[in-house]
N, CA, C and O atoms as a Tripos MOL2 file, in Angstrom:
@<TRIPOS>MOLECULE
protein
  252   251    63     0     0
PROTEIN
NO_CHARGES

@<TRIPOS>ATOM
      1 N          27.6060   98.7350  100.4970 N.3       1 MET1
      2 CA         28.4890   99.3020   99.5210 C.3       1 MET1
      3 C          28.2250  100.8010   99.3570 C.2       1 MET1
      4 O          27.1070  101.2790   99.5490 O.2       1 MET1
      5 N          29.2680  101.5120   99.0040 N.am      2 PHE2
      6 CA         29.1680  102.9480   98.7390 C.3       2 PHE2
      7 C          29.7670  103.2300   97.3720 C.2       2 PHE2
      8 O          30.5880  102.4680   96.8620 O.2       2 PHE2
      9 N          29.3390  104.3330   96.7970 N.am      3 TYR3
     10 CA         29.7360  104.6520   95.4260 C.3       3 TYR3
     11 C          30.1680  106.1070   95.3110 C.2       3 TYR3
     12 O          29.5990  106.9940   95.9480 O.2       3 TYR3
     13 N          31.1760  106.3330   94.4930 N.am      4 THR4
     14 CA         31.5180  107.6690   94.0300 C.3       4 THR4
     15 C          31.0660  107.6960   92.5790 C.2       4 THR4
     16 O          31.3340  106.7590   91.8260 O.2       4 THR4
     17 N          30.3850  108.7620   92.1840 N.am      5 TYR5
     18 CA         29.8400  108.7990   90.8300 C.3       5 TYR5
     19 C          29.9750  110.1970   90.2180 C.2       5 TYR5
     20 O          30.0960  111.2040   90.9150 O.2       5 TYR5
     21 N          29.9490  110.2070   88.9000 N.am      6 ILE6
     22 CA         29.9420  111.4610   88.1440 C.3       6 ILE6
     23 C          28.7690  111.3970   87.1850 C.2       6 ILE6
     24 O          28.5980  110.4210   86.4540 O.2       6 ILE6
     25 N          27.9640  112.4490   87.1970 N.am      7 ILE7
     26 CA         26.8610  112.5580   86.2480 C.3       7 ILE7
     27 C          27.0840  113.8000   85.3900 C.2       7 ILE7
     28 O          27.8040  114.7200   85.7770 O.2       7 ILE7
     29 N          26.4550  113.8050   84.2230 N.am      8 TYR8
     30 CA         26.6460  114.8980   83.2760 C.3       8 TYR8
     31 C          25.3030  115.3720   82.7510 C.2       8 TYR8
     32 O          24.4170  114.5670   82.4620 O.2       8 TYR8
     33 N          25.1590  116.6930   82.6300 N.am      9 SER9
     34 CA         23.9700  117.3080   82.0650 C.3       9 SER9
     35 C          24.3440  117.9410   80.7330 C.2       9 SER9
     36 O          25.1470  118.8730   80.6880 O.2       9 SER9
     37 N          23.7580  117.4340   79.6400 N.am     10 GLU10
     38 CA         24.0140  118.0300   78.3290 C.3      10 GLU10
     39 C          23.4150  119.4290   78.2500 C.2      10 GLU10
     40 O          24.0120  120.3240   77.6510 O.2      10 GLU10
     41 N          22.2500  119.6240   78.8440 N.am     11 SER11
     42 CA         21.5790  120.9260   78.7550 C.3      11 SER11
     43 C          22.3720  122.0340   79.4390 C.2      11 SER11
     44 O          22.3130  123.1880   79.0150 O.2      11 SER11
     45 N          23.1060  121.6960   80.4830 N.am     12 LYS12
     46 CA         23.9270  122.6740   81.2090 C.3      12 LYS12
     47 C          25.4180  122.5560   80.8850 C.2      12 LYS12
     48 O          26.2120  123.4080   81.2840 O.2      12 LYS12
     49 N          25.7960  121.4930   80.1580 N.am     13 ASP13
     50 CA         27.1920  121.1850   79.8770 C.3      13 ASP13
     51 C          27.9960  121.2220   81.1790 C.2      13 ASP13
     52 O          28.9990  121.9250   81.3010 O.2      13 ASP13
     53 N          27.5150  120.4410   82.1400 N.am     14 ARG14
     54 CA         28.0580  120.4720   83.4930 C.3      14 ARG14
     55 C          28.1810  119.0710   84.0750 C.2      14 ARG14
     56 O          27.3270  118.2140   83.8470 O.2      14 ARG14
     57 N          29.2550  118.8460   84.8330 N.am     15 PHE15
     58 CA         29.4730  117.5960   85.5520 C.3      15 PHE15
     59 C          29.1400  117.8060   87.0230 C.2      15 PHE15
     60 O          29.2390  118.9180   87.5430 O.2      15 PHE15
     61 N          28.7470  116.7310   87.6800 N.am     16 TYR16
     62 CA         28.4660  116.7710   89.1070 C.3      16 TYR16
     63 C          29.0480  115.5060   89.7220 C.2      16 TYR16
     64 O          28.7870  114.4060   89.2360 O.2      16 TYR16
     65 N          29.8280  115.6490   90.7810 N.am     17 ILE17
     66 CA         30.4910  114.5250   91.4460 C.3      17 ILE17
     67 C          29.9630  114.4120   92.8770 C.2      17 ILE17
     68 O          29.8060  115.4180   93.5700 O.2      17 ILE17
     69 N          29.6920  113.1840   93.3100 N.am     18 ASP18
     70 CA         29.1850  112.9730   94.6710 C.3      18 ASP18
     71 C          29.4380  111.5220   95.0770 C.2      18 ASP18
     72 O          30.0010  110.7400   94.3110 O.2      18 ASP18
     73 N          29.0190  111.1810   96.2780 N.am     19 HIS19
     74 CA         29.0850  109.8050   96.7530 C.3      19 HIS19
     75 C          27.7420  109.4580   97.3930 C.2      19 HIS19
     76 O          26.9980  110.3400   97.8210 O.2      19 HIS19
     77 N          27.4440  108.1600   97.4500 N.am     20 THR20
     78 CA         26.1710  107.7210   98.0000 C.3      20 THR20
     79 C          26.2350  106.2500   98.4060 C.2      20 THR20
     80 O          27.1250  105.5120   97.9830 O.2      20 THR20
     81 N          25.2990  105.8510   99.2140 N.am     21 GLY21
     82 CA         25.1520  104.4460   99.5870 C.3      21 GLY21
     83 C          24.0890  103.7450   98.7580 C.2      21 GLY21
     84 O          23.9890  102.5190   98.7920 O.2      21 GLY21
     85 N          23.2850  104.5150   98.0060 N.am     22 ASN22
     86 CA         22.2350  103.9390   97.1660 C.3      22 ASN22
     87 C          22.2320  104.6750   95.8340 C.2      22 ASN22
     88 O          21.5600  105.6950   95.6790 O.2      22 ASN22
     89 N          22.9760  104.1600   94.8920 N.am     23 LEU23
     90 CA         23.1710  104.8530   93.6100 C.3      23 LEU23
     91 C          21.8760  105.0060   92.8240 C.2      23 LEU23
     92 O          21.5970  106.0880   92.3080 O.2      23 LEU23
     93 N          21.0880  103.9570   92.7240 N.am     24 GLN24
     94 CA         19.8510  104.0210   91.9360 C.3      24 GLN24
     95 C          18.9020  105.0940   92.4850 C.2      24 GLN24
     96 O          18.3520  105.8880   91.7210 O.2      24 GLN24
     97 N          18.7180  105.1150   93.7780 N.am     25 SER25
     98 CA         17.8430  106.1040   94.3970 C.3      25 SER25
     99 C          18.3690  107.5250   94.1830 C.2      25 SER25
    100 O          17.5950  108.4430   93.9110 O.2      25 SER25
    101 N          19.6630  107.6980   94.3050 N.am     26 ARG26
    102 CA         20.2620  109.0200   94.1310 C.3      26 ARG26
    103 C          20.0880  109.5180   92.6950 C.2      26 ARG26
    104 O          19.7770  110.6900   92.4820 O.2      26 ARG26
    105 N          20.2870  108.6400   91.7100 N.am     27 LEU27
    106 CA         20.1090  109.0320   90.3160 C.3      27 LEU27
    107 C          18.6600  109.4170   90.0280 C.2      27 LEU27
    108 O          18.3970  110.3790   89.3070 O.2      27 LEU27
    109 N          17.7360  108.6680   90.5920 N.am     28 GLU28
    110 CA         16.3190  108.9980   90.4300 C.3      28 GLU28
    111 C          16.0120  110.3680   91.0270 C.2      28 GLU28
    112 O          15.2460  111.1420   90.4530 O.2      28 GLU28
    113 N          16.6040  110.6630   92.1660 N.am     29 ARG29
    114 CA         16.3940  111.9690   92.8040 C.3      29 ARG29
    115 C          16.9530  113.1000   91.9520 C.2      29 ARG29
    116 O          16.3000  114.1290   91.7740 O.2      29 ARG29
    117 N          18.1590  112.9130   91.4270 N.am     30 HIS30
    118 CA         18.7370  113.9340   90.5560 C.3      30 HIS30
    119 C          17.8400  114.1920   89.3440 C.2      30 HIS30
    120 O          17.6230  115.3410   88.9610 O.2      30 HIS30
    121 N          17.3220  113.1240   88.7450 N.am     31 ASN31
    122 CA         16.5520  113.2730   87.5170 C.3      31 ASN31
    123 C          15.0920  113.6370   87.7370 C.2      31 ASN31
    124 O          14.3640  113.8620   86.7710 O.2      31 ASN31
    125 N          14.6540  113.6980   88.9750 N.am     32 SER32
    126 CA         13.2940  114.1510   89.2590 C.3      32 SER32
    127 C          13.2990  115.6000   89.7410 C.2      32 SER32
    128 O          12.2570  116.1490   90.1020 O.2      32 SER32
    129 N          14.4900  116.2150   89.7430 N.am     33 GLY33
    130 CA         14.5990  117.6050   90.1820 C.3      33 GLY33
    131 C          14.6570  117.7450   91.6880 C.2      33 GLY33
    132 O          14.4560  118.8410   92.2120 O.2      33 GLY33
    133 N          14.9300  116.6570   92.3970 N.am     34 GLY34
    134 CA         14.9120  116.6720   93.8450 C.3      34 GLY34
    135 C          16.1750  117.1810   94.5130 C.2      34 GLY34
    136 O          16.1670  117.4350   95.7180 O.2      34 GLY34
    137 N          17.2440  117.3360   93.7800 N.am     35 GLY35
    138 CA         18.4900  117.8110   94.3750 C.3      35 GLY35
    139 C          18.7020  119.2870   94.1180 C.2      35 GLY35
    140 O          18.5540  119.7410   92.9840 O.2      35 GLY35
    141 N          19.0420  120.0360   95.1350 N.am     36 LYS36
    142 CA         19.2180  121.4830   95.0050 C.3      36 LYS36
    143 C          20.2610  121.8430   93.9500 C.2      36 LYS36
    144 O          20.0470  122.7570   93.1540 O.2      36 LYS36
    145 N          21.3720  121.1390   93.9420 N.am     37 SER37
    146 CA         22.4680  121.4610   93.0190 C.3      37 SER37
    147 C          22.2390  120.9480   91.6060 C.2      37 SER37
    148 O          22.8990  121.4050   90.6720 O.2      37 SER37
    149 N          21.3210  120.0100   91.4310 N.am     38 THR38
    150 CA         21.1570  119.3850   90.1210 C.3      38 THR38
    151 C          19.7650  119.5440   89.5160 C.2      38 THR38
    152 O          19.5070  119.0120   88.4360 O.2      38 THR38
    153 N          18.8770  120.2510   90.1730 N.am     39 LYS39
    154 CA         17.4940  120.3050   89.6860 C.3      39 LYS39
    155 C          17.3360  120.9870   88.3310 C.2      39 LYS39
    156 O          16.3690  120.7180   87.6190 O.2      39 LYS39
    157 N          18.2720  121.8670   87.9600 N.am     40 THR40
    158 CA         18.1230  122.5760   86.6890 C.3      40 THR40
    159 C          18.8120  121.8830   85.5200 C.2      40 THR40
    160 O          18.7220  122.3710   84.3930 O.2      40 THR40
    161 N          19.4910  120.7710   85.7430 N.am     41 GLY41
    162 CA         20.2210  120.1290   84.6660 C.3      41 GLY41
    163 C          19.6090  118.8540   84.1210 C.2      41 GLY41
    164 O          20.2640  118.1190   83.3830 O.2      41 GLY41
    165 N          18.3780  118.5870   84.4700 N.am     42 VAL42
    166 CA         17.7130  117.3400   84.0800 C.3      42 VAL42
    167 C          17.6250  117.2660   82.5590 C.2      42 VAL42
    168 O          17.3140  118.2780   81.9320 O.2      42 VAL42
    169 N          17.8820  116.1320   81.9450 N.am     43 PRO43
    170 CA         18.2480  114.8580   82.5530 C.3      43 PRO43
    171 C          19.7540  114.7400   82.7770 C.2      43 PRO43
    172 O          20.5550  115.3030   82.0310 O.2      43 PRO43
    173 N          20.1140  114.0040   83.8080 N.am     44 TRP44
    174 CA         21.5120  113.7250   84.1280 C.3      44 TRP44
    175 C          21.8360  112.3210   83.6690 C.2      44 TRP44
    176 O          21.0210  111.4090   83.8090 O.2      44 TRP44
    177 N          23.0410  112.1460   83.1120 N.am     45 LYS45
    178 CA         23.4960  110.8350   82.6550 C.3      45 LYS45
    179 C          24.6790  110.3850   83.5110 C.2      45 LYS45
    180 O          25.6170  111.1480   83.7450 O.2      45 LYS45
    181 N          24.6210  109.1550   83.9660 N.am     46 LEU46
    182 CA         25.7280  108.5810   84.7250 C.3      46 LEU46
    183 C          26.8690  108.2950   83.7590 C.2      46 LEU46
    184 O          26.7010  107.5530   82.7910 O.2      46 LEU46
    185 N          28.0400  108.8920   84.0260 N.am     47 ILE47
    186 CA         29.1790  108.6650   83.1420 C.3      47 ILE47
    187 C          30.3220  107.9220   83.8430 C.2      47 ILE47
    188 O          31.2280  107.4140   83.1830 O.2      47 ILE47
    189 N          30.2800  107.8580   85.1800 N.am     48 TYR48
    190 CA         31.3290  107.1530   85.9280 C.3      48 TYR48
    191 C          30.7700  106.7100   87.2650 C.2      48 TYR48
    192 O          29.9960  107.4250   87.9020 O.2      48 TYR48
    193 N          31.1730  105.5210   87.6780 N.am     49 CYS49
    194 CA         30.7710  105.0150   88.9860 C.3      49 CYS49
    195 C          31.8260  104.0280   89.4630 C.2      49 CYS49
    196 O          32.2890  103.1830   88.6980 O.2      49 CYS49
    197 N          32.1990  104.1400   90.7240 N.am     50 LYS50
    198 CA         33.1340  103.1840   91.3180 C.3      50 LYS50
    199 C          32.6000  102.7860   92.6820 C.2      50 LYS50
    200 O          32.1460  103.6300   93.4550 O.2      50 LYS50
    201 N          32.6570  101.5110   92.9650 N.am     51 GLU51
    202 CA         32.1330  100.9550   94.2120 C.3      51 GLU51
    203 C          33.2430  100.8470   95.2520 C.2      51 GLU51
    204 O          34.3830  100.5060   94.9400 O.2      51 GLU51
    205 N          32.8740  101.1480   96.5080 N.am     52 TYR52
    206 CA         33.8130  101.0600   97.6320 C.3      52 TYR52
    207 C          33.1550  100.2820   98.7640 C.2      52 TYR52
    208 O          31.9290  100.2060   98.8490 O.2      52 TYR52
    209 N          33.9650   99.7160   99.6130 N.am     53 SER53
    210 CA         33.4310   98.9090  100.7100 C.3      53 SER53
    211 C          32.9570   99.7520  101.8880 C.2      53 SER53
    212 O          32.1920   99.2710  102.7240 O.2      53 SER53
    213 N          33.4060  101.0140  101.9640 N.am     54 ASN54
    214 CA         32.9290  101.8600  103.0640 C.3      54 ASN54
    215 C          32.8110  103.3300  102.6180 C.2      54 ASN54
    216 O          33.3680  103.7380  101.5990 O.2      54 ASN54
    217 N          32.0850  104.0840  103.3980 N.am     55 LYS55
    218 CA         31.7940  105.4720  103.0750 C.3      55 LYS55
    219 C          33.0550  106.3320  103.0360 C.2      55 LYS55
    220 O          33.1800  107.2220  102.1950 O.2      55 LYS55
    221 N          33.9790  106.0660  103.9390 N.am     56 SER56
    222 CA         35.2030  106.8390  104.0070 C.3      56 SER56
    223 C          35.9960  106.7780  102.7030 C.2      56 SER56
    224 O          36.5000  107.7970  102.2300 O.2      56 SER56
    225 N          36.1040  105.5900  102.1290 N.am     57 GLU57
    226 CA         36.8210  105.4330  100.8750 C.3      57 GLU57
    227 C          36.1000  106.1640   99.7380 C.2      57 GLU57
    228 O          36.7470  106.7910   98.8990 O.2      57 GLU57
    229 N          34.7870  106.0880   99.7060 N.am     58 ALA58
    230 CA         34.0070  106.7810   98.6650 C.3      58 ALA58
    231 C          34.1780  108.2910   98.7890 C.2      58 ALA58
    232 O          34.3110  108.9860   97.7820 O.2      58 ALA58
    233 N          34.1760  108.7920  100.0040 N.am     59 MET59
    234 CA         34.3400  110.2330  100.2080 C.3      59 MET59
    235 C          35.7390  110.6920   99.7820 C.2      59 MET59
    236 O          35.8780  111.7450   99.1600 O.2      59 MET59
    237 N          36.7590  109.9240  100.1040 N.am     60 LYS60
    238 CA         38.1170  110.2590   99.6930 C.3      60 LYS60
    239 C          38.2250  110.3060   98.1750 C.2      60 LYS60
    240 O          38.8730  111.1950   97.6230 O.2      60 LYS60
    241 N          37.6020  109.3670   97.5100 N.am     61 SER61
    242 CA         37.6280  109.3270   96.0580 C.3      61 SER61
    243 C          36.9130  110.5430   95.4620 C.2      61 SER61
    244 O          37.3500  111.0980   94.4540 O.2      61 SER61
    245 N          35.8320  110.9400   96.0850 N.am     62 GLU62
    246 CA         35.0760  112.1070   95.5950 C.3      62 GLU62
    247 C          35.9420  113.3650   95.6460 C.2      62 GLU62
    248 O          35.9410  114.1500   94.6990 O.2      62 GLU62
    249 N          36.6780  113.5650   96.7370 N.am     63 TYR63
    250 CA         37.4810  114.7640   96.8830 C.3      63 TYR63
    251 C          38.6960  114.7110   96.0000 C.2      63 TYR63
    252 O          39.4960  115.6470   95.9920 O.2      63 TYR63
@<TRIPOS>BOND
     1     1     2 1
     2     2     3 1
     3     3     4 2
     4     3     5 am
     5     5     6 1
     6     6     7 1
     7     7     8 2
     8     7     9 am
     9     9    10 1
    10    10    11 1
    11    11    12 2
    12    11    13 am
    13    13    14 1
    14    14    15 1
    15    15    16 2
    16    15    17 am
    17    17    18 1
    18    18    19 1
    19    19    20 2
    20    19    21 am
    21    21    22 1
    22    22    23 1
    23    23    24 2
    24    23    25 am
    25    25    26 1
    26    26    27 1
    27    27    28 2
    28    27    29 am
    29    29    30 1
    30    30    31 1
    31    31    32 2
    32    31    33 am
    33    33    34 1
    34    34    35 1
    35    35    36 2
    36    35    37 am
    37    37    38 1
    38    38    39 1
    39    39    40 2
    40    39    41 am
    41    41    42 1
    42    42    43 1
    43    43    44 2
    44    43    45 am
    45    45    46 1
    46    46    47 1
    47    47    48 2
    48    47    49 am
    49    49    50 1
    50    50    51 1
    51    51    52 2
    52    51    53 am
    53    53    54 1
    54    54    55 1
    55    55    56 2
    56    55    57 am
    57    57    58 1
    58    58    59 1
    59    59    60 2
    60    59    61 am
    61    61    62 1
    62    62    63 1
    63    63    64 2
    64    63    65 am
    65    65    66 1
    66    66    67 1
    67    67    68 2
    68    67    69 am
    69    69    70 1
    70    70    71 1
    71    71    72 2
    72    71    73 am
    73    73    74 1
    74    74    75 1
    75    75    76 2
    76    75    77 am
    77    77    78 1
    78    78    79 1
    79    79    80 2
    80    79    81 am
    81    81    82 1
    82    82    83 1
    83    83    84 2
    84    83    85 am
    85    85    86 1
    86    86    87 1
    87    87    88 2
    88    87    89 am
    89    89    90 1
    90    90    91 1
    91    91    92 2
    92    91    93 am
    93    93    94 1
    94    94    95 1
    95    95    96 2
    96    95    97 am
    97    97    98 1
    98    98    99 1
    99    99   100 2
   100    99   101 am
   101   101   102 1
   102   102   103 1
   103   103   104 2
   104   103   105 am
   105   105   106 1
   106   106   107 1
   107   107   108 2
   108   107   109 am
   109   109   110 1
   110   110   111 1
   111   111   112 2
   112   111   113 am
   113   113   114 1
   114   114   115 1
   115   115   116 2
   116   115   117 am
   117   117   118 1
   118   118   119 1
   119   119   120 2
   120   119   121 am
   121   121   122 1
   122   122   123 1
   123   123   124 2
   124   123   125 am
   125   125   126 1
   126   126   127 1
   127   127   128 2
   128   127   129 am
   129   129   130 1
   130   130   131 1
   131   131   132 2
   132   131   133 am
   133   133   134 1
   134   134   135 1
   135   135   136 2
   136   135   137 am
   137   137   138 1
   138   138   139 1
   139   139   140 2
   140   139   141 am
   141   141   142 1
   142   142   143 1
   143   143   144 2
   144   143   145 am
   145   145   146 1
   146   146   147 1
   147   147   148 2
   148   147   149 am
   149   149   150 1
   150   150   151 1
   151   151   152 2
   152   151   153 am
   153   153   154 1
   154   154   155 1
   155   155   156 2
   156   155   157 am
   157   157   158 1
   158   158   159 1
   159   159   160 2
   160   159   161 am
   161   161   162 1
   162   162   163 1
   163   163   164 2
   164   163   165 am
   165   165   166 1
   166   166   167 1
   167   167   168 2
   168   167   169 am
   169   169   170 1
   170   170   171 1
   171   171   172 2
   172   171   173 am
   173   173   174 1
   174   174   175 1
   175   175   176 2
   176   175   177 am
   177   177   178 1
   178   178   179 1
   179   179   180 2
   180   179   181 am
   181   181   182 1
   182   182   183 1
   183   183   184 2
   184   183   185 am
   185   185   186 1
   186   186   187 1
   187   187   188 2
   188   187   189 am
   189   189   190 1
   190   190   191 1
   191   191   192 2
   192   191   193 am
   193   193   194 1
   194   194   195 1
   195   195   196 2
   196   195   197 am
   197   197   198 1
   198   198   199 1
   199   199   200 2
   200   199   201 am
   201   201   202 1
   202   202   203 1
   203   203   204 2
   204   203   205 am
   205   205   206 1
   206   206   207 1
   207   207   208 2
   208   207   209 am
   209   209   210 1
   210   210   211 1
   211   211   212 2
   212   211   213 am
   213   213   214 1
   214   214   215 1
   215   215   216 2
   216   215   217 am
   217   217   218 1
   218   218   219 1
   219   219   220 2
   220   219   221 am
   221   221   222 1
   222   222   223 1
   223   223   224 2
   224   223   225 am
   225   225   226 1
   226   226   227 1
   227   227   228 2
   228   227   229 am
   229   229   230 1
   230   230   231 1
   231   231   232 2
   232   231   233 am
   233   233   234 1
   234   234   235 1
   235   235   236 2
   236   235   237 am
   237   237   238 1
   238   238   239 1
   239   239   240 2
   240   239   241 am
   241   241   242 1
   242   242   243 1
   243   243   244 2
   244   243   245 am
   245   245   246 1
   246   246   247 1
   247   247   248 2
   248   247   249 am
   249   249   250 1
   250   250   251 1
   251   251   252 2
@<TRIPOS>SUBSTRUCTURE
     1 MET1         2 RESIDUE 1 A MET
     2 PHE2         6 RESIDUE 1 A PHE
     3 TYR3        10 RESIDUE 1 A TYR
     4 THR4        14 RESIDUE 1 A THR
     5 TYR5        18 RESIDUE 1 A TYR
     6 ILE6        22 RESIDUE 1 A ILE
     7 ILE7        26 RESIDUE 1 A ILE
     8 TYR8        30 RESIDUE 1 A TYR
     9 SER9        34 RESIDUE 1 A SER
    10 GLU10       38 RESIDUE 1 A GLU
    11 SER11       42 RESIDUE 1 A SER
    12 LYS12       46 RESIDUE 1 A LYS
    13 ASP13       50 RESIDUE 1 A ASP
    14 ARG14       54 RESIDUE 1 A ARG
    15 PHE15       58 RESIDUE 1 A PHE
    16 TYR16       62 RESIDUE 1 A TYR
    17 ILE17       66 RESIDUE 1 A ILE
    18 ASP18       70 RESIDUE 1 A ASP
    19 HIS19       74 RESIDUE 1 A HIS
    20 THR20       78 RESIDUE 1 A THR
    21 GLY21       82 RESIDUE 1 A GLY
    22 ASN22       86 RESIDUE 1 A ASN
    23 LEU23       90 RESIDUE 1 A LEU
    24 GLN24       94 RESIDUE 1 A GLN
    25 SER25       98 RESIDUE 1 A SER
    26 ARG26      102 RESIDUE 1 A ARG
    27 LEU27      106 RESIDUE 1 A LEU
    28 GLU28      110 RESIDUE 1 A GLU
    29 ARG29      114 RESIDUE 1 A ARG
    30 HIS30      118 RESIDUE 1 A HIS
    31 ASN31      122 RESIDUE 1 A ASN
    32 SER32      126 RESIDUE 1 A SER
    33 GLY33      130 RESIDUE 1 A GLY
    34 GLY34      134 RESIDUE 1 A GLY
    35 GLY35      138 RESIDUE 1 A GLY
    36 LYS36      142 RESIDUE 1 A LYS
    37 SER37      146 RESIDUE 1 A SER
    38 THR38      150 RESIDUE 1 A THR
    39 LYS39      154 RESIDUE 1 A LYS
    40 THR40      158 RESIDUE 1 A THR
    41 GLY41      162 RESIDUE 1 A GLY
    42 VAL42      166 RESIDUE 1 A VAL
    43 PRO43      170 RESIDUE 1 A PRO
    44 TRP44      174 RESIDUE 1 A TRP
    45 LYS45      178 RESIDUE 1 A LYS
    46 LEU46      182 RESIDUE 1 A LEU
    47 ILE47      186 RESIDUE 1 A ILE
    48 TYR48      190 RESIDUE 1 A TYR
    49 CYS49      194 RESIDUE 1 A CYS
    50 LYS50      198 RESIDUE 1 A LYS
    51 GLU51      202 RESIDUE 1 A GLU
    52 TYR52      206 RESIDUE 1 A TYR
    53 SER53      210 RESIDUE 1 A SER
    54 ASN54      214 RESIDUE 1 A ASN
    55 LYS55      218 RESIDUE 1 A LYS
    56 SER56      222 RESIDUE 1 A SER
    57 GLU57      226 RESIDUE 1 A GLU
    58 ALA58      230 RESIDUE 1 A ALA
    59 MET59      234 RESIDUE 1 A MET
    60 LYS60      238 RESIDUE 1 A LYS
    61 SER61      242 RESIDUE 1 A SER
    62 GLU62      246 RESIDUE 1 A GLU
    63 TYR63      250 RESIDUE 1 A TYR
């Protein structure tokens, strides 16, 4: 399964949209400061997630 997700940082008042094949791992990475685009907005809160059967569909949804 693949996911398109939106996370939000209250400290930065910023949304971030992406897709992934492992949502839990990706969220942990965002909140540990491991992502270049999201390291300054910790903590990030998941506000939207949709599951897709393949990566192509998740990527289309992200764009």
